[in-house]
C-alpha positions as CSV (number, residue, x, y, z in Angstrom):
1,M,-25.7,12.3,4.5
2,I,-28.0,15.0,6.2
3,I,-26.3,15.7,8.8
4,N,-22.9,15.6,7.2
5,R,-23.8,18.8,5.0
6,I,-25.8,20.3,7.8
7,I,-22.2,20.2,9.8
8,K,-20.3,21.4,6.2
9,I,-22.5,24.4,6.1
10,I,-21.9,25.3,9.7
11,L,-18.5,25.3,9.1
12,I,-18.8,27.4,6.4
13,V,-20.7,30.5,8.4
14,L,-18.3,29.5,11.6
15,G,-15.1,30.2,9.3
16,I,-16.9,33.1,7.8
17,S,-17.4,34.5,11.1
18,F,-14.3,34.1,12.6
19,V,-12.6,36.3,9.8
20,A,-14.7,38.6,10.3
21,L,-14.7,38.4,14.1
22,E,-10.6,38.6,13.7
23,A,-11.0,41.8,11.1
24,L,-13.0,43.6,14.0
25,E,-10.6,42.5,16.4
26,Y,-13.1,40.9,18.6
27,A,-10.2,38.0,19.8
28,I,-12.3,36.9,22.8
29,E,-15.4,35.8,20.5
30,A,-13.6,35.1,17.3
31,S,-11.2,32.3,19.5
32,G,-14.4,31.0,21.3
33,V,-15.6,30.7,17.4
34,S,-12.3,28.8,16.3
35,A,-12.5,26.4,18.6
36,F,-16.1,25.3,18.1
37,M,-15.0,25.1,14.5
38,F,-11.8,22.8,15.3
39,V,-14.1,20.3,17.3
40,L,-16.7,20.6,14.5
41,L,-14.0,20.0,11.6
42,M,-13.0,17.1,13.6
43,V,-16.2,15.7,14.2
44,L,-16.6,15.5,10.3
45,Y,-13.8,13.7,9.8
46,C,-14.5,11.3,11.9
47,R,-18.1,11.1,10.1
48,V,-17.1,11.1,6.9
49,T,-13.7,9.4,6.5
50,K,-14.0,5.6,6.0
51,I,-10.2,4.5,7.0
52,K,-9.1,7.0,9.6
53,E,-5.3,8.0,9.8
54,R,-4.1,8.3,13.5
55,L,-1.5,11.0,13.1
56,F,-3.4,13.3,11.1
57,F,-6.4,12.6,14.1
58,S,-4.1,13.5,16.1
59,F,-3.2,16.5,15.0
60,L,-6.8,17.5,14.6
61,L,-7.2,16.6,18.2
62,I,-4.6,18.6,19.7
63,F,-5.0,21.2,17.6
64,S,-8.9,21.7,18.8
65,I,-7.6,21.1,23.0
66,A,-5.0,24.1,22.1
67,H,-7.6,26.5,20.3
68,F,-9.7,25.8,23.1
69,Y,-7.5,26.5,25.8
70,S,-6.6,29.7,24.0
71,F,-10.6,30.3,24.3
72,I,-10.6,29.6,28.2
73,S,-8.1,31.4,29.1
74,W,-9.4,34.6,28.2
75,F,-11.5,34.2,31.7
76,L,-8.4,32.7,33.9
77,P,-6.9,35.2,36.1
78,Y,-3.6,36.2,35.5
79,E,-1.4,38.7,37.2
80,E,0.9,41.0,35.4
81,N,4.6,40.6,36.2
82,T,4.1,36.6,36.5
83,V,4.9,34.0,34.1
84,D,2.2,33.0,31.8
85,Y,2.3,29.6,31.8
86,G,-1.0,29.9,29.1
87,Y,1.2,31.0,26.5
88,Y,4.1,28.5,26.9
89,L,0.9,25.2,26.8
90,T,-0.7,26.7,24.1
91,N,2.4,27.5,21.4
92,L,3.4,23.7,23.0
93,L,0.0,21.9,21.8
94,Y,0.3,23.4,18.7
95,M,3.8,22.2,18.1
96,L,3.0,18.9,18.7
97,S,-0.1,19.2,16.5
98,Y,2.4,20.5,13.4
99,T,5.2,17.4,14.6
100,F,1.8,14.6,14.1
101,L,1.5,16.4,10.7
102,I,4.9,16.3,10.1
103,A,5.1,12.5,10.8
104,L,2.4,11.8,8.8
105,V,4.6,12.5,5.8
106,V,7.8,11.1,7.2
107,K,6.2,7.9,8.1
108,E,5.6,7.1,4.0
109,M,9.4,8.2,3.3
110,N,12.4,6.3,2.3
111,F,14.5,8.3,3.5
112,K,17.7,6.9,1.6
113,K,16.3,7.0,-1.9
114,I,14.7,10.3,-1.1
115,L,18.3,11.5,-0.2
116,S,19.6,9.9,-3.7
117,R,17.4,12.2,-5.5
118,F,16.8,15.1,-4.1
119,T,20.3,15.9,-2.2
120,I,21.0,19.5,-3.6
121,T,16.7,20.4,-2.7
122,I,17.3,18.8,0.9
123,V,20.9,21.0,1.1
124,I,19.0,24.2,-0.4
125,L,15.9,23.7,2.3
126,I,18.2,23.1,4.9
127,I,20.0,26.3,4.4
128,L,16.8,28.6,3.7
129,N,15.0,27.0,6.3
130,V,17.7,28.1,8.9
131,F,18.2,31.4,7.4
132,C,14.5,32.4,7.8
133,V,13.6,30.7,11.2
134,T,16.0,33.1,12.8
135,L,15.4,36.1,10.4
136,V,11.6,36.1,11.5
137,T,12.6,35.3,14.7
138,D,14.5,37.8,15.1
139,T,12.2,40.6,13.9
140,A,10.6,40.2,17.2
141,S,13.3,39.3,19.5
142,S,13.2,43.1,21.4
143,V,10.1,42.0,22.8
144,L,10.8,38.4,23.7
145,S,12.5,37.1,26.5
146,L,14.7,34.5,26.2
147,A,13.0,31.8,27.2
148,Q,9.9,33.2,24.9
149,Y,12.6,33.6,21.9
150,I,13.9,30.0,22.4
151,L,9.9,29.1,22.3
152,E,9.5,31.6,19.3
153,F,12.4,30.2,17.3
154,T,11.5,26.5,17.9
155,Y,7.8,26.8,16.9
156,N,8.9,28.6,13.7
157,A,11.4,25.5,13.2
158,I,8.6,22.9,13.4
159,V,6.4,25.6,10.8
160,M,9.5,25.6,8.0
161,L,10.1,21.8,8.7
162,L,6.5,20.9,8.0
163,L,6.5,22.7,4.2
164,S,10.2,21.6,3.8
165,V,9.0,17.8,4.4
166,S,5.6,18.4,2.3
167,L,7.5,19.9,-0.4
168,I,9.6,16.8,-0.6
169,H,6.6,14.3,-0.1
170,Y,4.9,16.1,-3.0
171,M,8.0,16.2,-5.2
172,N,8.3,12.0,-4.4
173,R,4.3,11.0,-5.0
174,D,3.4,13.9,-7.2
175,D,-0.2,13.6,-6.6
176,N,-3.6,15.0,-5.9
177,K,-3.3,14.1,-2.3
178,S,0.6,15.0,-2.0
179,M,-0.2,18.4,-3.0
180,L,-3.9,19.4,-1.5
181,F,-1.1,18.5,1.8
182,L,1.4,20.8,0.8
183,V,-0.8,24.2,-0.4
184,G,-2.5,23.2,3.3
185,S,1.1,23.7,4.8
186,I,2.0,26.7,2.9
187,F,-1.1,28.0,4.0
188,I,-0.3,26.9,7.3
189,F,3.7,28.5,7.0
190,F,1.4,32.0,6.0
191,S,-0.9,32.0,8.5
192,E,1.9,31.6,11.4
193,M,4.0,34.3,9.6
194,I,1.6,37.0,9.6
195,Q,0.6,35.9,13.1
196,L,3.6,36.5,14.1
197,A,3.9,40.0,12.9
198,Y,0.2,40.9,13.8
199,Y,1.1,39.6,17.8
200,Y,4.8,41.3,17.6
201,I,5.0,43.8,14.8
202,S,2.1,45.6,14.0
203,H,-1.4,44.6,15.9
204,T,-3.6,45.8,12.9
205,N,-7.7,44.5,11.7
206,D,-5.7,43.3,8.1
207,L,-3.0,41.3,9.5
208,G,-5.9,39.3,11.7
209,A,-8.1,39.0,8.7
210,I,-5.1,37.8,6.7
211,Y,-4.0,35.0,9.0
212,S,-7.5,33.8,9.8
213,I,-8.3,33.6,6.3
214,F,-5.0,31.6,5.8
215,L,-5.7,29.4,9.0
216,V,-8.9,28.6,7.0
217,L,-8.0,28.0,3.9
218,A,-5.2,25.4,5.3
219,F,-7.5,23.1,7.1
220,T,-10.0,23.1,4.0
221,F,-7.0,22.0,2.1
222,F,-5.7,19.3,5.2
223,Y,-9.3,18.2,5.4
224,L,-9.7,17.5,1.6
225,Q,-6.0,15.7,1.2
226,S,-7.5,13.1,4.3
227,K,-10.4,12.1,2.0
228,L,-8.2,11.2,-0.9
229,D,-5.6,8.1,-1.0
230,H,-2.3,8.0,-2.7
231,V,-2.5,6.8,-6.6
232,G,0.2,4.3,-5.6
233,S,3.0,2.9,-3.5
234,V,6.1,4.8,-3.2
235,E,8.0,2.1,-4.1
236,D,5.6,2.7,-7.3
237,Y,6.7,6.1,-7.9
238,F,10.7,5.3,-7.8
239,N,10.1,1.9,-10.0
240,E,8.6,4.4,-12.9
241,G,11.1,7.2,-12.6
242,L,13.9,4.4,-13.4
243,T,11.8,2.6,-16.0
244,S,11.3,6.0,-17.7
């Protein structure tokens, strides 16, 4: 218990330090702090959670590896006018980590019943997703190569898909665990969108601080939801809805 409390205190200090370093544009130091912070969060999850969810652990693991690689990439040799393989590898790792989160939600869904209950909602979400992903990615199209544009488009599509399935999951479950997961996904979405603006549109201190705050909040809510269980099974919710 004492060790867990110490880890939590260290995580709070690291979270504040990460935001402060991003705001002050100490990019290398912020990258190192965030890498250590996510590894420590993974350790805390393994220590605190009795029944560990493999997909959620895989998300934490891959995300931590991506941040760690992003940190060490600062010290790797790089020549101008060459392909930045680190950029592609890091983004692919982030996309894979978010895919694990999506799979965590999707595996609990009964698609036939969900489609029948939320048909209009799903159609609207699909239209909004296509519109938002295209609009957001196009804001940086002038500075992206074709390969980078495809990567960024796919990346943004995965983030939007995570937000959409989290919303459907909450509408379906309607409990504290699904609500916390949705809030975490919302913060991930805003963090990623602001980070895109930070890198490709306006490299300002304020944007750096805001996207890092949202990222820390997202993982706070993801961690909190990981400690909870769903109130009932999916079938219980459908049965309650049919009998009420």
